[in-house]
C-alpha positions, 0 to 999 in steps of 0.5 A, spaced: 488 647 504 482 645 500 486 647 493 492 643 494 489 637 496 484 638 490 490 639 485 493 633 488 487 629 486 487 632 479 494 630 478 492 623 480 487 622 476 491 625 470 496 620 472 492 614 471 489 617 464 496 617 462 497 610 464 492 607 460 494 612 454 501 608 455 497 602 455 493 603 448 500 604 445 503 598 447 496 594 444 498 591 438 493 589 433 491 581 433 492 577 427 484 575 425 487 569 421 492 564 422 495 563 415 494 568 409 491 565 402 499 565 399 501 560 405 495 555 404 496 555 397 504 553 399 501 547 403 496 545 399 498 538 395 494 535 389 489 530 391 490 526 385 497 524 388 498 517 391 501 516 398 509 515 395 509 521 390 506 526 396 512 523 400 516 524 395 514 532 393 513 533 401 520 532 402 522 535 396 519 542 396 514 542 402 515 546 408 519 543 416 513 541 419 510 537 411 516 533 412 516 531 419 510 529 417 512 525 412 518 522 417 513 521 422 509 516 417 514 513 414 514 506 418 507 505 415 509 507 408 515 501 408 509 496 411 504 498 404 510 498 399 516 497 402 519 497 395 518 503 392 519 506 399 526 504 399 527 506 392 524 514 392 523 516 400 528 513 404 534 517 399 529 523 400 530 523 407 537 521 407 538 528 404 533 532 408 537 529 414 544 533 413 540 539 414 534 537 418 533 540 425 534 537 432 525 535 432 526 531 425 532 527 427 529 524 434 522 523 429 527 519 424 531 516 429 524 514 432 521 512 424 527 508 422 528 503 430 521 502 428 522 500 422 527 496 424 524 492 430 518 490 427 520 485 422 517 488 416 523 489 411 523 484 406 530 485 403 538 485 406 539 491 402 534 496 405 537 494 412 543 495 409 541 502 407 537 503 413 543 502 418 547 506 413 543 512 415 544 511 423 550 510 423 553 516 419 549 520 424 552 517 430 557 523 429 552 529 430 554 535 432 549 535 437 549 530 442 541 529 444 541 527 437 547 523 437 545 519 443 538 518 439 541 515 434 545 510 439 539 508 442 536 507 435 542 502 434 543 499 440 535 497 440 535 494 434 541 490 434 537 485 439 532 484 432 538 484 428 541 477 426 548 475 427 551 476 420 548 483 419 551 484 425 557 483 423 558 486 417 554 493 418 556 494 425 563 490 427 566 492 421 565 500 422 566 499 429 573 498 429 575 505 425 570 508 431 575 505 437 581 508 435 584 514 438 584 518 432 576 518 433 572 523 437 570 522 444 563 522 442 565 516 437 570 513 443 564 512 447 559 510 442 564 504 441 563 502 449 556 502 449 556 498 442 561 492 444 557 491 450 551 490 446 554 485 442 558 481 447 551 478 448 550 476 441 556 471 438 559 466 441 564 465 446 570 464 441 568 470 436 567 475 442 575 473 445 578 474 437 575 479 435 572 484 441 577 483 446 582 487 442 579 493 442 576 492 449 583 492 452 585 498 448 578 502 451 581 500 458 587 504 456 584 510 453 587 516 455 581 519 457 578 517 464 570 517 462 572 512 456 575 508 461 569 509 466 564 507 459 568 500 457 569 500 465 562 498 466 561 494 459 566 489 462 560 486 466 557 484 458 563 482 456 564 477 461 557 474 460 559 473 454 566 470 454 564 466 460 568 464 467 573 461 465 576 468 460 573 472 465 578 471 470 584 470 465 582 476 461 577 481 466 578 480 472 586 483 470 582 490 467 578 490 473 583 489 478 587 495 474 581 499 474 580 499 481 586 503 482 585 508 477 586 516 479 579 518 476 574 516 481 568 515 476 573 509 473 574 507 480 567 507 482 566 504 475 570 498 477 567 496 484 559 496 481 562 492 477 566 487 481 560 488 486 555 485 479 561 479 477 562 476 485 557 470 483 563 469 476 568 468 481 570 463 485 572 463 492 580 462 491 578 469 487 574 472 492 579 471 498 586 473 495 584 478 490 577 481 492 577 482 498 583 486 499 582 490 493 575 492 495 578 494 503 583 498 500 576 500 496 573 502 502 578 505 506 580 511 501 574 512 500 572 513 507 578 517 508 578 522 502 573 521 496 566 523 500 564 523 492 564 516 491 561 513 499 555 514 496 555 508 491 559 505 495 554 505 501 548 503 496 553 497 493 554 495 500 549 490 501 550 486 495 557 486 496 557 484 503 552 478 501 555 476 495 562 476 499 559 472 505 560 465 503 569 466 502 570 471 509 574 469 515 571 471 522 576 477 522 574 479 515 567 479 516 567 483 523 571 488 518 566 489 514 561 489 520 564 495 523 564 499 517 558 499 516 557 501 522 562 508 521 557 509 515 551 509 518 552 514 523 557 518 518 556 526 519 554 525 526 556 525 534 553 522 539 551 526 546 547 523 551 545 517 548 542 521 542 545 522 534 546 529 532 548 532 526 555 537 526 557 543 523 559 541 515 558 545 509 552 544 506 554 539 500 558 535 504 552 534 510 548 533 503 552 526 501 554 524 508 545 524 509 546 520 502 551 515 505 546 515 512 540 514 506 543 508 503 545 505 509 538 505 512 536 502 504 542 496 506 540 495 513 535 488 512 540 486 507 546 487 513 542 484 519 542 477 514 549 479 514 551 479 521 545 473 523 539 475 526 540 472 532 546 477 533 542 483 532 541 485 540 549 485 540 551 487 534 546 492 530 541 494 534 544 501 537 545 502 529 538 501 528 536 506 533 540 512 531 538 510 524 530 511 526 533 517 530 536 519 526 535 527 525 535 527 517 527 526 515 530 521 508 533 517 513 528 515 517 523 515 512 527 510 509 528 505 514 520 506 515 519 504 508 523 497 510 521 496 518 517 489 516 522 486 513 526 486 518 520 484 522 520 478 518 528 477 519 527 478 526 523 472 528 520 472 534 526 476 537 521 482 534 521 485 541 528 487 541 525 493 535 519 495 540 521 501 541 523 504 534 516 501 532 513 506 537 518 512 536 516 511 528 510 511 529 510 518 533 514 522 528 513 528 527 514 528 519 509 525 515 513 523 510 516 518 515 508 515 517 507 515 510 512 509 508 511 506 515 504 506 514 505 503 506 507 496 510 503 497 516 498 491 515 504 487 515 508 490 521 504 489 525 501 482 524 508 480 524 510 484 531 505 481 535 504 474 532 511 472 533 514 468 539 508 464 541 511 459 542 516 463 546 511 468 551 509 473 551 515 477 552 518 476 545 511 480 543 511 486 541 507 490 547 500 491 543 498 496 549 504 501 548 502 500 541 495 504 542 497 511 543 501 511 538 496 509 532 492 514 536 497 519 535 499 518 528 491 518 525 492 526 529 496 527 527 495 526 519 488 528 521 491 535 523 495 536 516 492 537 509 494 530 506 489 527 506 491 521 502 496 518 507 490 520 512 485 515 508 491 510 507 493 509 514 485 508 516 486 502 511 491 499 514 486 500 521 482 494 518 488 490 521 486 492 528 481 486 530 487 481 529 492 484 534 487 487 538 482 485 543 475 489 541 474 492 548 481 496 545 477 498 539 471 499 542 474 504 548 480 508 543 478 508 536 471 506 535 468 514 537 474 516 533 471 512 527 465 516 528 468 523 530 472 523 522 466 520 518 462 527 522 466 531 522 473 530 517 472 534 510 474 530 505 470 525 502 474 519 501 476 519 509 470 519 511 468 514 507 475 509 509 472 512 516 466 509 515 469 502 512 474 501 517 467 502 523 464 496 520 470 493 520 470 494 527 463 491 528 464 485 524 468 482 529 466 485 536 465 479 540 460 482 546 453 484 544 452 490 548 457 493 544 455 491 538 448 493 539 451 499 542 455 501 536 449 500 531 445 504 535 449 510 535 450 510 528 442 510 527 443 515 531 449 520 529 449 517 522 441 516 518 437 520 523 443 526 524 441 532 523 447 533 518 445 530 511 452 530 509 452 524 515 445 521 512 449 520 506 455 517 510 449 512 512 447 511 506 455 510 503 455 505 510 449 501 508 453 499 500 459 496 505 455 492 511 452 489 505 459 486 503 461 485 509 455 482 513 450 477 512 443 479 508 439 477 515 443 480 520 443 487 514 437 487 514 434 485 521 440 493 523 440 496 517 435 497 512 430 500 515 432 506 517 436 506 510 428 505 507 425 511 512 430 516 508 425 516 503 421 522 506 428 526 507 428 533 505 434 533 501 433 531 495 441 528 494 439 523 499 432 520 496 437 521 489 441 516 493 437 512 496 434 511 489 440 509 487 441 503 492 435 500 492 436 495 488 441 492 492 436 493 497 431 489 495 437 483 493 438 483 501 432 481 503 430 473 503 422 471 502 418 468 505 421 470 511 423 477 510 416 479 506 414 485 511 422 487 509 420 486 502 413 490 502 415 497 506 421 498 500 415 497 494 412 503 500 418 507 499 419 505 491 410 508 491 412 514 496 417 516 490 413 515 484 407 519 487 409 524 491 417 527 489 417 533 485 425 534 485 426 532 477 433 528 478 430 524 483 423 522 479 428 520 472 433 516 477 426 512 480 423 512 474 430 506 471 430 503 477 422 501 477 425 497 471 431 494 474 427 492 481 423 488 475 428 485 472 433 484 479 430 477 480 429 475 472 436 477 469 442 474 474 444 467 472 443 462 477 450 460 478 451 467 481 446 467 485 448 461 488 455 463 488 452 469 493 447 465 497 454 460 499 457 466 501 452 470 505 451 462 508 458 463 510 457 470 512 451 468 517 455 461 520 461 466 522 455 471 525 452 466 529 460 463 531 461 469 534 454 468 538 456 462 541 464 464 543 461 470 546 455 466 550 462 460 552 466 466 555 460 469 558 458 461 562 466 460 562 466 467 567 459 466 571 462 458 572 468 462 575 465 467 579 460 462 582 467 457 583 470 463 587 464 464 592 464 456 594 472 456 595 471 463 599 465 461 603 468 453 604 474 457 607 470 461 611 466 456 614 472 451 615 476 457 619 469 458 624 470 451 627 463 448 627 462 442 630 456 438 626 456 430 626 458 427 620 452 425 616 448 431 618 454 436 616 454 433 608 447 434 608 448 441 610 452 443 606 449 441 600 443 444 601 448 451 603 451 450 596 445 448 592 441 455 596 449 458 595 450 457 588 441 460 586 442 466 590 450 467 587 447 466 580 442 471 581 445 475 584 451 475 578 446 475 573 442 482 576 449 485 577 450 484 570 443 486 568 445 492 571 450 493 568 448 493 561 444 498 563 449 502 566 452 503 558 451 510 555 445 511 551 442 516 547 436 519 548 431 515 544 432 509 549 433 512 555 425 513 556 424 506 556 417 506 558 415 510 552 416 506 545 419 509 540 418 508 532 424 507 529 426 502 533 420 497 533 422 498 526 429 496 526 430 490 528 436 492 533 434 493 540 437 498 545 443 495 550 437 498 556 432 493 552 436 487 550 437 487 559 430 487 560 428 481 556 433 477 555 429 470 555 427 470 547 435 471 546 437 466 550 433 461 548 435 462 541 442 461 543 441 456 546 438 452 543 443 453 536 449 452 541 445 446 544 445 443 536 452 445 535 455 442 542 451 435 540 456 436 534 462 438 538 462 431 542 463 427 535 468 431 532 471 436 538 476 439 533 473 438 526 467 442 527 469 448 533 475 453 530 481 454 534 479 460 537 473 457 541 477 449 542 480 451 548 473 453 552 469 447 549 471 441 555 468 445 560 462 448 557 459 441 555 460 439 562 456 444 565 451 441 559 451 435 561 447 435 568 441 433 563 435 438 562 433 440 569 439 444 569 436 448 562 429 447 565 431 451 572 436 456 569 430 458 564 426 460 571 431 463 574 432 467 569 424 468 568 424 470 576 430 474 575 428 479 570 421 480 574 424 481 580 429 486 576 423 489 572 419 490 579 425 493 582 427 498 577 420 500 576 420 501 584 427 505 582 
C-alpha cells in the first residue's frame, strides 16, 4: 500500500516536471530592441530638407508609416505653401493612392475634405486636381474606401461654388448613372443627385436632374430604386411645390406599389416627410388610399415593414389629421390600436404574449415599442377629451406590456401624456402607480428621468375642478417608497441617486407630516447604512430640503436633534464626515443665522475628533464656516472658531491636517479683504431672502396653531350651549345674560389652559434621544448647540412666543394696509380670523402671556410631581 502510494506521488511529480520542460520549450526569446540599426537607417531623413522636399522624398522612397504621416499632414502643407504643394506633393499622393491600403485611403479622404472645407485653395486648378482624385477613388473595389470618398465628396459640395459643382461633378455624373455602370456607381449617383438638388434653381434641377432621377427610379436593381426614392425628398424641395405635384408624386405612387418591400418602405417614409407639400385634395384622393393600402398589406403579410410603419405612424396621423373625414380618422385610430396589441392576447383583462418564433416575436415587440413612443402624438390626434373612451385601454395595455422595452418607452413619455390630459390626469393614476411599482429597474430609470415634472403636473392639475381631477397623493406615497427600496436593493447606485434627486420636489407635492413620517427616517437610514458615497450625499441633500420646507417647529427641532446625535456625534467617523457634507449643503439652503444657530457648534466640536480624516475635512470647511458668522451678534461663534484654529495649530499631529490648516489660516485672514463688494452685497441679499422665508414659515405655523385653538374653543362653546339648552334652565332674562357671559369667559380660560397643557404634553411625548430624556441634567452640547430639544421647547415657550408674536404684530400691521401684496398666497386665506382675534387690544395679549406663564409654571410643577 505504501509503495503504491509512493509510486503515485513520484509519477505525479515527474509529470509536473515534464510540463515545466514543455513550457520552457514553448518560450521564445524576447527582442530587446524594436528596430535594428538597418531599419533605423532606412527611417532616417536628411535634416537639411525643407517640408516640401521631405514630403516628396517620403512619398517616393519612404515606408507606409512615413507615407501615411505625409498624407495626414497634407492640409498643413497646403496652408504653408499651396503652390509647391499642389505642384509637387499632390501628384505624388495621387500615385501612391493607386497601391495604398485602406488606412492610407481613409486618411487621404479626410485630408482632402479638410482642404476643401477650410477654404484654403486659392486657384481653381487646385480644386480640379483634388476633385479628380476624389471622383477617381469613388469606384474603389473596397466598399469601405468607396463610401469614405463618397462622404468626402458629399461634404465638400456644401463648400463648393455652383459653377465648380456643375463642371466637375454634374458632367461626370451623367455617365456614372447609366445602366452600364456598376451598382455601386449608380448608388453613389443617387446620393450625389439628392445633395446637389438644393444648390441650384428649380429650373436647372427640372431640366438637368429630373431625367436622371426618373431613370434611377426605374432601375432594374431594387437597391438603386430604394436609394433614389429616399433622395426624392431633396429633389422635391429643390423643384418646389408645383413641380412636386406633377413630377415627384406620380413617381412616389408607383414606388409605393413596388414589388420590393424596402422600396415600398422608402416611398412611405418619403411621403410622410413631404406631407406638408401636398394640398388637401392630394391628401384625400391620393395619399390616404395609398397609405391605407400600404398599412393593410404590411399588417397582413409584411411584418418586416411594420416596425418602420409604426415608428412613422404618429407623424403620419398628425400630418393628415386636417384632411381626414370622420370615417378616415376612426380607421387610423383603430389601426393604431391593433398595432399596440400585436403579438398579444387578452386574458382576464391582462395582456400576455402568444407563442411565436423568436424572430417574429422580436419584430412584434419592436412594433409595440414604437407605438408606445408615438402614444403622445396619438393622444393629440384622438383629442385628449376622448382619451378615456378611445385610448385608455390601449395605454393601460402598453403600461402592463410583458416586454420591458415597451414599458420603458411608455415610462419615458409618461410626462407628455400628463401634459396633454390636463385636468383629466386622474385617468392614468393607476398606471403611474403600476410603473412606480414595476419590477424592472430599466422602467423605473426611464420614469425617474422626468418624475419631478410628472408628479408636479399630476398633483397640481385640475385645482379649479375639484380634488377628483387630481392624482390621489396618498396612494402615490407607498409606490414612491417601494421604488426607492427596490433601487436601494440593487447594485445600480446611479439610478438610486437620481431618484433621491427627484425626491427634492416632494415638499411641493405632499404635506410635511407625510414626509416626516414616511420618508425622513428612510433618509437617515440611507445616510448611515448605504455603501455608495454619491447616494449618501444625495440623501443628505434631500434631508436638508425636507428640513428646509418643514412647517412645524417641533418636527424641525426633532430632525436637527437627530442629525446632531446620529451624524455629528455618531460612533462611526463615516457618519461624522456626512455631517460635514450636510453642513456644506445647509449653508446653501438656509440663512446664515439659522445655520449658526443649529449646525455650526456641532461642526466646530469635531476639532477634537479622533479620526484625522474628519479633522482634515473640517479644516477645508473652515473658511465657509467663517463666512456664515455675522458680527457683532455672533461674536462668540467667531471666538469659538478661532479657538478651533489655535487648537489645530498647537496640538495637531497628522502631517496632512497640519499642512492644510496652515494654508487655511491664510485664507481665513484674507476672507474679508479679497472678496469684492458686489459679491458680498449679492450674497447678503440672498441671505436676507432666505431669512424672510424662514420667518414666514414660523408665522404660518403660528397662524395655523391659533386657528386650530380658536376652532377648538368655538367647538367647546357650541357644545356647552347645546347642553345648556337641552337642560332647560329657568333663569330670569337679565340674569341669564350675565351668567352666560361669566360662564363663557371662565370656561374659555379653562379650555385654553387645558388645550395648551395638552399640547405641551403632546410635544413632550415625542420620541427623543437619550441625551434629551433627562431634563434635570444640563447637556453641554445642547446648550452650545442653539437647537433645543422638543421637550425643552415645550417647557419654556414664553421667550419664543413673545419673539414670534412681536415679529408677527409688525407683519400684521403691514397686512392691514395691503394684505394681498404683503402676504403670500399660501397664508392669505388665514389672515382674516387672526387679525380679528388680535383686534381685541393689548389686554388680551397681556392676559394671554399671563395665562401662558401660569400654564408653564403649573405644568412644571406637575411634571416635577410626576
